[in-house]
ROBAGU-852068 format. One record per residue (C-alpha): x, y, z; residue number from 1. Coordinates in steps of 0.05 Angstrom, whole numbers. Layout:
BEGIN
rec px: X&py: Y&pz: Z&n: NUM
...
This chain:
BEGIN
rec px: -350&py: -285&pz: 309&n: 1
rec px: -384&py: -252&pz: 249&n: 2
rec px: -346&py: -263&pz: 184&n: 3
rec px: -357&py: -268&pz: 109&n: 4
rec px: -303&py: -305&pz: 70&n: 5
rec px: -306&py: -346&pz: 7&n: 6
rec px: -291&py: -416&pz: 34&n: 7
rec px: -268&py: -438&pz: 103&n: 8
rec px: -241&py: -503&pz: 74&n: 9
rec px: -183&py: -461&pz: 46&n: 10
rec px: -160&py: -445&pz: 117&n: 11
rec px: -104&py: -497&pz: 122&n: 12
rec px: -73&py: -476&pz: 56&n: 13
rec px: -78&py: -403&pz: 79&n: 14
rec px: -44&py: -419&pz: 145&n: 15
rec px: 15&py: -452&pz: 109&n: 16
rec px: 25&py: -390&pz: 66&n: 17
rec px: 19&py: -344&pz: 127&n: 18
rec px: 72&py: -383&pz: 162&n: 19
rec px: 116&py: -380&pz: 100&n: 20
rec px: 111&py: -304&pz: 100&n: 21
rec px: 123&py: -302&pz: 175&n: 22
rec px: 191&py: -335&pz: 166&n: 23
rec px: 213&py: -273&pz: 127&n: 24
rec px: 183&py: -223&pz: 177&n: 25
rec px: 229&py: -227&pz: 238&n: 26
rec px: 218&py: -156&pz: 262&n: 27
rec px: 143&py: -165&pz: 266&n: 28
rec px: 153&py: -233&pz: 299&n: 29
rec px: 196&py: -200&pz: 353&n: 30
rec px: 142&py: -148&pz: 365&n: 31
rec px: 89&py: -202&pz: 367&n: 32
rec px: 130&py: -239&pz: 421&n: 33
rec px: 135&py: -176&pz: 463&n: 34
rec px: 61&py: -160&pz: 453&n: 35
rec px: 44&py: -230&pz: 478&n: 36
rec px: 83&py: -218&pz: 542&n: 37
rec px: 61&py: -146&pz: 555&n: 38
rec px: -11&py: -146&pz: 529&n: 39
rec px: -6&py: -73&pz: 512&n: 40
rec px: -68&py: -76&pz: 467&n: 41
rec px: -111&py: -116&pz: 516&n: 42
rec px: -186&py: -105&pz: 504&n: 43
rec px: -176&py: -56&pz: 447&n: 44
rec px: -225&py: -63&pz: 390&n: 45
rec px: -188&py: -51&pz: 324&n: 46
rec px: -225&py: -44&pz: 257&n: 47
rec px: -178&py: -55&pz: 199&n: 48
rec px: -190&py: -41&pz: 125&n: 49
rec px: -128&py: -68&pz: 90&n: 50
rec px: -106&py: -115&pz: 34&n: 51
rec px: -120&py: -185&pz: 60&n: 52
rec px: -53&py: -218&pz: 45&n: 53
rec px: -5&py: -264&pz: 81&n: 54
rec px: 35&py: -205&pz: 106&n: 55
rec px: -27&py: -169&pz: 132&n: 56
rec px: -46&py: -234&pz: 167&n: 57
rec px: 18&py: -232&pz: 206&n: 58
rec px: 3&py: -160&pz: 227&n: 59
rec px: -66&py: -183&pz: 250&n: 60
rec px: -32&py: -240&pz: 290&n: 61
rec px: 12&py: -189&pz: 325&n: 62
rec px: -47&py: -146&pz: 344&n: 63
rec px: -86&py: -206&pz: 371&n: 64
rec px: -24&py: -228&pz: 409&n: 65
rec px: -24&py: -161&pz: 443&n: 66
rec px: -96&py: -172&pz: 467&n: 67
rec px: -134&py: -134&pz: 414&n: 68
rec px: -201&py: -156&pz: 385&n: 69
rec px: -192&py: -148&pz: 310&n: 70
rec px: -241&py: -145&pz: 252&n: 71
rec px: -214&py: -139&pz: 182&n: 72
rec px: -243&py: -122&pz: 114&n: 73
rec px: -209&py: -111&pz: 46&n: 74
rec px: -185&py: -43&pz: 22&n: 75
rec px: -190&py: -65&pz: -51&n: 76
rec px: -240&py: -113&pz: -83&n: 77
rec px: -185&py: -152&pz: -120&n: 78
rec px: -131&py: -155&pz: -67&n: 79
rec px: -160&py: -208&pz: -20&n: 80
rec px: -127&py: -276&pz: -17&n: 81
rec px: -186&py: -321&pz: -1&n: 82
rec px: -144&py: -375&pz: 33&n: 83
rec px: -113&py: -323&pz: 78&n: 84
rec px: -181&py: -295&pz: 97&n: 85
rec px: -205&py: -365&pz: 115&n: 86
rec px: -143&py: -380&pz: 156&n: 87
rec px: -150&py: -316&pz: 196&n: 88
rec px: -221&py: -335&pz: 215&n: 89
rec px: -208&py: -409&pz: 227&n: 90
rec px: -139&py: -409&pz: 259&n: 91
rec px: -123&py: -339&pz: 285&n: 92
rec px: -187&py: -311&pz: 315&n: 93
rec px: -194&py: -252&pz: 268&n: 94
rec px: -264&py: -235&pz: 242&n: 95
rec px: -254&py: -224&pz: 167&n: 96
rec px: -305&py: -196&pz: 117&n: 97
rec px: -270&py: -200&pz: 50&n: 98
rec px: -278&py: -240&pz: -14&n: 99
rec px: -233&py: -232&pz: -75&n: 100
rec px: -272&py: -201&pz: -133&n: 101
rec px: -328&py: -174&pz: -90&n: 102
rec px: -372&py: -122&pz: -123&n: 103
rec px: -377&py: -50&pz: -99&n: 104
rec px: -440&py: -63&pz: -57&n: 105
rec px: -406&py: -122&pz: -21&n: 106
rec px: -342&py: -82&pz: -12&n: 107
rec px: -380&py: -26&pz: 25&n: 108
rec px: -423&py: -76&pz: 63&n: 109
rec px: -359&py: -108&pz: 90&n: 110
rec px: -332&py: -40&pz: 112&n: 111
rec px: -398&py: -28&pz: 147&n: 112
rec px: -393&py: -95&pz: 182&n: 113
rec px: -326&py: -75&pz: 211&n: 114
rec px: -353&py: -7&pz: 232&n: 115
rec px: -411&py: -43&pz: 266&n: 116
rec px: -362&py: -73&pz: 316&n: 117
rec px: -352&py: -1&pz: 343&n: 118
rec px: -277&py: 0&pz: 335&n: 119
rec px: -237&py: 41&pz: 384&n: 120
rec px: -179&py: 45&pz: 334&n: 121
rec px: -179&py: 43&pz: 259&n: 122
rec px: -125&py: 16&pz: 214&n: 123
rec px: -137&py: 39&pz: 143&n: 124
rec px: -105&py: 31&pz: 75&n: 125
rec px: -133&py: 86&pz: 31&n: 126
rec px: -178&py: 122&pz: 81&n: 127
rec px: -243&py: 88&pz: 59&n: 128
rec px: -262&py: 66&pz: 129&n: 129
rec px: -243&py: 132&pz: 162&n: 130
rec px: -282&py: 171&pz: 109&n: 131
rec px: -342&py: 126&pz: 116&n: 132
rec px: -343&py: 132&pz: 193&n: 133
rec px: -339&py: 208&pz: 188&n: 134
rec px: -393&py: 215&pz: 135&n: 135
rec px: -442&py: 160&pz: 154&n: 136
rec px: -428&py: 140&pz: 226&n: 137
rec px: -411&py: 206&pz: 261&n: 138
rec px: -441&py: 182&pz: 327&n: 139
rec px: -384&py: 131&pz: 333&n: 140
rec px: -328&py: 183&pz: 327&n: 141
rec px: -326&py: 196&pz: 402&n: 142
rec px: -311&py: 122&pz: 415&n: 143
rec px: -247&py: 123&pz: 372&n: 144
rec px: -181&py: 139&pz: 406&n: 145
rec px: -139&py: 140&pz: 343&n: 146
rec px: -120&py: 107&pz: 278&n: 147
rec px: -65&py: 91&pz: 229&n: 148
rec px: -60&py: 100&pz: 154&n: 149
rec px: -18&py: 55&pz: 109&n: 150
rec px: -15&py: 87&pz: 40&n: 151
rec px: 0&py: 152&pz: 4&n: 152
rec px: -71&py: 162&pz: -23&n: 153
rec px: -100&py: 154&pz: 47&n: 154
rec px: -52&py: 205&pz: 77&n: 155
rec px: -70&py: 254&pz: 22&n: 156
rec px: -143&py: 246&pz: 39&n: 157
rec px: -130&py: 252&pz: 114&n: 158
rec px: -89&py: 316&pz: 106&n: 159
rec px: -146&py: 345&pz: 65&n: 160
rec px: -194&py: 327&pz: 121&n: 161
rec px: -147&py: 359&pz: 172&n: 162
rec px: -141&py: 422&pz: 130&n: 163
rec px: -217&py: 426&pz: 126&n: 164
rec px: -223&py: 414&pz: 201&n: 165
rec px: -264&py: 353&pz: 185&n: 166
rec px: -218&py: 302&pz: 218&n: 167
rec px: -247&py: 283&pz: 287&n: 168
rec px: -194&py: 237&pz: 317&n: 169
rec px: -118&py: 230&pz: 313&n: 170
rec px: -86&py: 187&pz: 260&n: 171
rec px: -15&py: 165&pz: 249&n: 172
rec px: 11&py: 173&pz: 178&n: 173
rec px: 47&py: 106&pz: 176&n: 174
rec px: 58&py: 115&pz: 101&n: 175
rec px: 103&py: 175&pz: 114&n: 176
rec px: 148&py: 137&pz: 162&n: 177
rec px: 218&py: 126&pz: 134&n: 178
rec px: 212&py: 52&pz: 153&n: 179
rec px: 153&py: 50&pz: 105&n: 180
rec px: 162&py: 94&pz: 44&n: 181
rec px: 238&py: 88&pz: 38&n: 182
rec px: 232&py: 12&pz: 32&n: 183
rec px: 160&py: -11&pz: 20&n: 184
rec px: 143&py: 42&pz: -32&n: 185
rec px: 210&py: 39&pz: -67&n: 186
rec px: 232&py: -34&pz: -64&n: 187
rec px: 165&py: -66&pz: -52&n: 188
rec px: 126&py: -29&pz: -106&n: 189
rec px: 184&py: -33&pz: -154&n: 190
rec px: 188&py: -109&pz: -151&n: 191
rec px: 115&py: -127&pz: -141&n: 192
rec px: 89&py: -83&pz: -197&n: 193
rec px: 134&py: -115&pz: -249&n: 194
rec px: 116&py: -183&pz: -219&n: 195
rec px: 42&py: -169&pz: -230&n: 196
rec px: 52&py: -146&pz: -301&n: 197
rec px: 94&py: -206&pz: -320&n: 198
rec px: 46&py: -255&pz: -287&n: 199
rec px: -13&py: -225&pz: -324&n: 200
rec px: 19&py: -218&pz: -392&n: 201
rec px: 82&py: -263&pz: -395&n: 202
rec px: 113&py: -208&pz: -437&n: 203
rec px: 189&py: -199&pz: -441&n: 204
rec px: 209&py: -133&pz: -408&n: 205
rec px: 280&py: -127&pz: -436&n: 206
rec px: 284&py: -81&pz: -496&n: 207
rec px: 216&py: -50&pz: -484&n: 208
rec px: 196&py: 20&pz: -461&n: 209
rec px: 164&py: 32&pz: -394&n: 210
rec px: 128&py: 97&pz: -381&n: 211
rec px: 119&py: 112&pz: -307&n: 212
rec px: 72&py: 168&pz: -286&n: 213
rec px: 93&py: 195&pz: -219&n: 214
rec px: 165&py: 197&pz: -195&n: 215
rec px: 155&py: 193&pz: -121&n: 216
rec px: 182&py: 135&pz: -80&n: 217
rec px: 139&py: 84&pz: -116&n: 218
rec px: 157&py: 112&pz: -185&n: 219
rec px: 231&py: 114&pz: -168&n: 220
rec px: 229&py: 42&pz: -145&n: 221
rec px: 192&py: 20&pz: -207&n: 222
rec px: 240&py: 57&pz: -253&n: 223
rec px: 300&py: 27&pz: -217&n: 224
rec px: 274&py: -44&pz: -224&n: 225
rec px: 252&py: -34&pz: -297&n: 226
rec px: 321&py: -9&pz: -317&n: 227
rec px: 351&py: -70&pz: -282&n: 228
rec px: 307&py: -114&pz: -327&n: 229
rec px: 334&py: -80&pz: -389&n: 230
rec px: 278&py: -30&pz: -402&n: 231
rec px: 281&py: 40&pz: -428&n: 232
rec px: 245&py: 85&pz: -377&n: 233
rec px: 207&py: 149&pz: -390&n: 234
rec px: 179&py: 188&pz: -331&n: 235
rec px: 120&py: 235&pz: -332&n: 236
rec px: 114&py: 287&pz: -277&n: 237
rec px: 79&py: 352&pz: -257&n: 238
rec px: 130&py: 367&pz: -203&n: 239
rec px: 193&py: 400&pz: -230&n: 240
rec px: 238&py: 375&pz: -173&n: 241
rec px: 214&py: 303&pz: -182&n: 242
rec px: 224&py: 310&pz: -257&n: 243
rec px: 294&py: 336&pz: -247&n: 244
rec px: 309&py: 277&pz: -202&n: 245
rec px: 284&py: 230&pz: -256&n: 246
rec px: 330&py: 262&pz: -307&n: 247
rec px: 389&py: 256&pz: -259&n: 248
rec px: 371&py: 183&pz: -247&n: 249
rec px: 378&py: 170&pz: -322&n: 250
rec px: 305&py: 170&pz: -342&n: 251
rec px: 277&py: 208&pz: -401&n: 252
rec px: 224&py: 259&pz: -380&n: 253
rec px: 168&py: 284&pz: -424&n: 254
rec px: 94&py: 301&pz: -422&n: 255
rec px: 44&py: 244&pz: -422&n: 256
rec px: 18&py: 260&pz: -492&n: 257
rec px: 88&py: 252&pz: -520&n: 258
rec px: 107&py: 192&pz: -478&n: 259
rec px: 45&py: 156&pz: -504&n: 260
rec px: 79&py: 148&pz: -572&n: 261
rec px: 134&py: 106&pz: -540&n: 262
rec px: 98&py: 66&pz: -487&n: 263
rec px: 100&py: -9&pz: -490&n: 264
rec px: 79&py: -13&pz: -417&n: 265
rec px: 52&py: 46&pz: -378&n: 266
rec px: 44&py: 46&pz: -303&n: 267
rec px: 12&py: 100&pz: -260&n: 268
rec px: 34&py: 111&pz: -188&n: 269
rec px: 10&py: 181&pz: -172&n: 270
rec px: -51&py: 178&pz: -126&n: 271
rec px: -88&py: 225&pz: -173&n: 272
rec px: -144&py: 215&pz: -224&n: 273
rec px: -143&py: 212&pz: -301&n: 274
rec px: -67&py: 212&pz: -305&n: 275
rec px: -73&py: 174&pz: -371&n: 276
rec px: -128&py: 213&pz: -406&n: 277
rec px: -153&py: 231&pz: -476&n: 278
rec px: -90&py: 270&pz: -496&n: 279
rec px: -50&py: 207&pz: -483&n: 280
rec px: -99&py: 157&pz: -513&n: 281
rec px: -101&py: 192&pz: -581&n: 282
rec px: -25&py: 183&pz: -586&n: 283
rec px: -19&py: 115&pz: -552&n: 284
rec px: 17&py: 63&pz: -594&n: 285
rec px: -16&py: -1&pz: -616&n: 286
rec px: -9&py: -58&pz: -566&n: 287
rec px: 7&py: -15&pz: -505&n: 288
rec px: -5&py: -47&pz: -437&n: 289
rec px: -36&py: -2&pz: -384&n: 290
rec px: -30&py: -16&pz: -310&n: 291
rec px: -39&py: 21&pz: -244&n: 292
rec px: -3&py: 14&pz: -178&n: 293
rec px: -36&py: 74&pz: -145&n: 294
rec px: -89&py: 58&pz: -92&n: 295
rec px: -153&py: 72&pz: -131&n: 296
rec px: -176&py: 53&pz: -200&n: 297
rec px: -182&py: 125&pz: -225&n: 298
rec px: -112&py: 140&pz: -250&n: 299
rec px: -128&py: 112&pz: -319&n: 300
rec px: -190&py: 144&pz: -350&n: 301
rec px: -225&py: 78&pz: -361&n: 302
rec px: -294&py: 109&pz: -376&n: 303
rec px: -261&py: 145&pz: -436&n: 304
rec px: -235&py: 78&pz: -461&n: 305
rec px: -302&py: 44&pz: -454&n: 306
rec px: -338&py: 102&pz: -489&n: 307
rec px: -290&py: 106&pz: -549&n: 308
rec px: -272&py: 33&pz: -560&n: 309
rec px: -309&py: -5&pz: -614&n: 310
rec px: -296&py: -70&pz: -577&n: 311
rec px: -276&py: -90&pz: -507&n: 312
rec px: -263&py: -162&pz: -484&n: 313
rec px: -223&py: -200&pz: -433&n: 314
rec px: -170&py: -237&pz: -474&n: 315
rec px: -140&py: -273&pz: -413&n: 316
rec px: -152&py: -268&pz: -339&n: 317
rec px: -146&py: -195&pz: -315&n: 318
rec px: -125&py: -172&pz: -385&n: 319
rec px: -178&py: -132&pz: -422&n: 320
rec px: -168&py: -112&pz: -495&n: 321
rec px: -197&py: -46&pz: -521&n: 322
rec px: -200&py: -39&pz: -597&n: 323
rec px: -203&py: 33&pz: -621&n: 324
rec px: -238&py: 57&pz: -685&n: 325
rec px: -171&py: 62&pz: -722&n: 326
rec px: -153&py: -10&pz: -704&n: 327
rec px: -104&py: 4&pz: -648&n: 328
rec px: -109&py: -44&pz: -588&n: 329
rec px: -95&py: -26&pz: -516&n: 330
rec px: -91&py: -76&pz: -459&n: 331
rec px: -116&py: -57&pz: -389&n: 332
rec px: -93&py: -99&pz: -331&n: 333
rec px: -135&py: -115&pz: -269&n: 334
rec px: -191&py: -66&pz: -286&n: 335
rec px: -143&py: -10&pz: -270&n: 336
rec px: -137&py: -32&pz: -198&n: 337
rec px: -72&py: -46&pz: -161&n: 338
rec px: -35&py: -90&pz: -210&n: 339
rec px: 15&py: -116&pz: -158&n: 340
rec px: -40&py: -143&pz: -113&n: 341
rec px: -92&py: -161&pz: -166&n: 342
rec px: -45&py: -198&pz: -213&n: 343
rec px: 7&py: -221&pz: -163&n: 344
rec px: 15&py: -227&pz: -87&n: 345
rec px: 35&py: -156&pz: -70&n: 346
rec px: 99&py: -135&pz: -36&n: 347
rec px: 149&py: -188&pz: -12&n: 348
rec px: 143&py: -206&pz: 61&n: 349
rec px: 213&py: -181&pz: 78&n: 350
rec px: 196&py: -109&pz: 61&n: 351
rec px: 127&py: -112&pz: 91&n: 352
rec px: 161&py: -134&pz: 155&n: 353
rec px: 182&py: -62&pz: 166&n: 354
rec px: 117&py: -31&pz: 144&n: 355
rec px: 75&py: -74&pz: 188&n: 356
rec px: 123&py: -69&pz: 247&n: 357
rec px: 112&py: 6&pz: 239&n: 358
rec px: 36&py: -6&pz: 240&n: 359
rec px: 40&py: -48&pz: 303&n: 360
rec px: 83&py: 2&pz: 340&n: 361
rec px: 39&py: 60&pz: 317&n: 362
rec px: -22&py: 24&pz: 345&n: 363
rec px: 14&py: 13&pz: 411&n: 364
rec px: 36&py: 86&pz: 413&n: 365
rec px: -35&py: 110&pz: 399&n: 366
rec px: -62&py: 67&pz: 456&n: 367
rec px: -7&py: 91&pz: 504&n: 368
rec px: -23&py: 164&pz: 488&n: 369
rec px: -98&py: 158&pz: 492&n: 370
rec px: -130&py: 223&pz: 513&n: 371
rec px: -68&py: 266&pz: 502&n: 372
rec px: -73&py: 272&pz: 426&n: 373
rec px: -114&py: 320&pz: 384&n: 374
rec px: -151&py: 307&pz: 319&n: 375
rec px: -94&py: 314&pz: 270&n: 376
rec px: -48&py: 273&pz: 226&n: 377
rec px: 14&py: 252&pz: 265&n: 378
rec px: 83&py: 232&pz: 240&n: 379
rec px: 115&py: 169&pz: 266&n: 380
rec px: 160&py: 184&pz: 327&n: 381
rec px: 233&py: 178&pz: 308&n: 382
rec px: 251&py: 132&pz: 365&n: 383
rec px: 201&py: 81&pz: 341&n: 384
rec px: 231&py: 85&pz: 271&n: 385
rec px: 299&py: 69&pz: 299&n: 386
rec px: 272&py: 11&pz: 339&n: 387
rec px: 249&py: -20&pz: 274&n: 388
rec px: 312&py: -6&pz: 234&n: 389
rec px: 355&py: -33&pz: 291&n: 390
rec px: 314&py: -97&pz: 294&n: 391
rec px: 315&py: -105&pz: 219&n: 392
rec px: 391&py: -98&pz: 214&n: 393
rec px: 400&py: -146&pz: 272&n: 394
rec px: 355&py: -197&pz: 237&n: 395
rec px: 399&py: -191&pz: 175&n: 396
rec px: 463&py: -200&pz: 214&n: 397
rec px: 487&py: -129&pz: 198&n: 398
rec px: 524&py: -87&pz: 250&n: 399
rec px: 541&py: -14&pz: 245&n: 400
rec px: 589&py: 35&pz: 280&n: 401
rec px: 572&py: 78&pz: 341&n: 402
rec px: 595&py: 148&pz: 355&n: 403
rec px: 651&py: 158&pz: 405&n: 404
rec px: 639&py: 207&pz: 462&n: 405
rec px: 685&py: 257&pz: 427&n: 406
rec px: 644&py: 251&pz: 363&n: 407
rec px: 579&py: 261&pz: 402&n: 408
rec px: 607&py: 324&pz: 433&n: 409
rec px: 631&py: 350&pz: 366&n: 410
rec px: 563&py: 340&pz: 333&n: 411
rec px: 528&py: 379&pz: 388&n: 412
rec px: 578&py: 435&pz: 394&n: 413
rec px: 577&py: 504&pz: 362&n: 414
rec px: 646&py: 526&pz: 388&n: 415
rec px: 689&py: 478&pz: 348&n: 416
rec px: 708&py: 494&pz: 277&n: 417
rec px: 769&py: 510&pz: 236&n: 418
rec px: 834&py: 504&pz: 277&n: 419
């Protein structure tokens, strides 16, 4: 097995944490048990580019249980948990190339190492691996039967590739599944982002103003949790419908340049670049904390900060202070990378249980439909979504009603109405 991790002596500690997460991932555990019996992924080479966390480790375990040969690299230089990487290699038979804090050259070398295994299926979080295969390893495209994509940014890139007719194999948009974005993006991002900010800064949230750029599922979850912690929430949007929803949810809505005057903490969750830019920086209040929970480190215009600051220094781990010519100080967390994974442990296992169950079933579906799919972005089949929600409710001890035959007929009839 080819691997590149920080320290294999961390493996036992990593296994303990993986097992701790597994206890809160009953849906994925049930799928792993079925995969073990049915071997639906037998002999399939999977190349994964994902955050190397305890929850991801349990997804990798499920894939291996189904008979897959899995190689994993990081989808962000700061999101790898080194003990988890070591445990996957030492205890679970997964070849991992990932080291927390790796530089850009190492990051891309690790992606190349996964591609070198000639994967027949890709599992991406941000589309870096898919993009690299298409641009630098086109000869391997014919070997790939399909892939999955975990996050909003990756789906945006994939749909752009599809529109340009550049996408050469089918990929499931796992991010767009209800069992992913309704829960992971909303409840996972909402909690884990605040967790990362608090761990990095130890600042009190109550009584302070949070500005959130982007009021999609991640932004809504973040706003909900921040209000629950006693924060005033301002939302910045470019979509009028999303802005209207923010207003109806009790948020203030204003342009970024105006919101900057009020921001104690500002978080970007848009999937776009330069969301916090010069117009905001010139108005930003002294002491503002800047963080990003979008996939890439481009949402905050960090080059502008570096160019205009008279001083920049790390004042505590993962907290960089920028001093402006007029004396104002801004604090950037985690180099503008994913704050929830860089400064904390990412989403709680319970919510990732659904996201990674979706990933596992998507991989199985892609394998089962080999040769019948075209090179496009697919949505998650509804029946698989309901398998996951049924399993999750059952694991929580929650039961629901079922329709009577009369109700079923009524819902499918066009002849019944006012009597």
